[in-house]
C-alpha positions, 0 to 999 in steps of 0.5 A: 025267122019260123022253125018248123014244129018238128025242128022244134020238137026235136030241138027240145027233146035233144035239150032235155035228154042233154039235161037228164045225162048231165044230171045223171052224170053230176050225181055219179060224179058227186058221190058219195053226196050223203051218208053210207049205211055199213051194214055189219051183220052180227051183233057190235062188239063182235069180232066182225063188228070191231073191225068194221069200226076200224076202218069206219073212220078212215073211210069217212075222211076218204069219202068226206060222207059219215059211213054209219054202221048199222049192226043187223044180227041173225041167222048166222049173218045172213039177215043182215046180209040179205037187207043189203042184197036187196037194197038199191044199187046205189052204193049208199048201202053195203056190207062189212061181211065175211064167209059165214053169210056169203060161203058157208051158210049157203051151203047148208040151208036155203037163204033168201038171196044168192050171194054169187049173184046178188052181191057185188064183192068190193074188196078184202079188208082182213084175213086171218088163217084159223089157229089151233087153240088149246088150254095152257095148261094142255099136255099137248106143247106141239102140234104132233103131241096134240095129234098123238094124244088125241088119237089115244084120248076122247077129245073134243073141239070146240066152235062158235055154233054148228055150221060156223067156220070153226066147226067146219075147220074142225071136221076138215081137220078131223078128216084130214089127220084121222083123228075122232075129236067130238065137236061142241058147239057154242053160241058165239065165241065168248062162251067158247072161250070161256069154255076153255078157262072151265076145263071143257075143251080140249081144243078150238079152231080160232081167230085171233080176235076170239082168242086174244084176250084168253091168250093174253090172260094166259088161259089159252095157248096156240099150236098151229096155224091153219094156212099153207106155210108160217105166217107173220101175222102170227109169228113162231107158229108152225103151219098144221100143213107142215103135219097135215098136208094141204091143210087150210082154213082161212077167214076173211072179212070185207066189203060187198055192196049190191049186185048192180052198183055201177062200176064208177060208185064200186071203184069209189068204194074200192078206193076208200077201203084200200086207204083205210086198210093203209092206214098205220092205225088200222093195221096195228088194230088188226095186227094186235089180233093175229090178222093182216090187213089186206085189200083185194081186187073185186075180182080176187074177191070173187074168186076167193068166195067160189073156192071157199064154197067148193072148199067147204061144200066137199067138207059139208057133204062129208061130214053131213053138217047141218045148221040148227 
């Protein structure tokens, strides 16, 4: 039987289209089919790197593919984050980030990506309130005593660097508590915590990760958490909001992917994070560092980033904070 030429061409075109769609569907269903690169935009061994490596193995278990940690430090976390923002949106390059390059640094200097447009939030991994730490031999035994003494003396507070969350939190505390603590920036958490041991600082706002070693060594003590209320992650400590109503400063860590990642792939990554965060061994690693392991919906994480940009934008403007 002879078919008209146009019928043959239509049939071939339809077959080709069907094959393309079928292959595309299979490729998406097969995700992931190769190792996933998880960029950590900070140095190996740092606090963010420690948390990323804590979820690395359980994510591999869920995804059944290697998850390779790739440390790309520099420029306040923006170098590594920019690499992910510009990566192919295929789910094979993700970033384990925090508020720094995603909500704070963009407020103080021009960066090569827009965190709200160029990145897709997948899920938070951990959340922790900042903690007011003082030297173990500080005369202040409570938050109220600290505030009273700080108003009478020329005290300072340390941070892990200009424009960091610890810096912004200290300036926010100054403004809301009516204090004039002098800011002393350091190049990272380790030198800042060492300064406590050397008697160079009267206070600092730290995460549980930064303060854990010095706390265990008896070099510092915690006075209060920068949360709206007391928290089980740092049991026994009052909330700063009890003395300074409305005061809040929370550090978060989470996974983001390039904007444009297909919904199905984003959902698979989100499920992998949920699985990792639910593992008892991961929860113990986080709890030992006074951090809550917590997965969130992508829309919740997106709102968290927007809210942080609004909150810290006001602090940056009010205190005229600039990065180095």
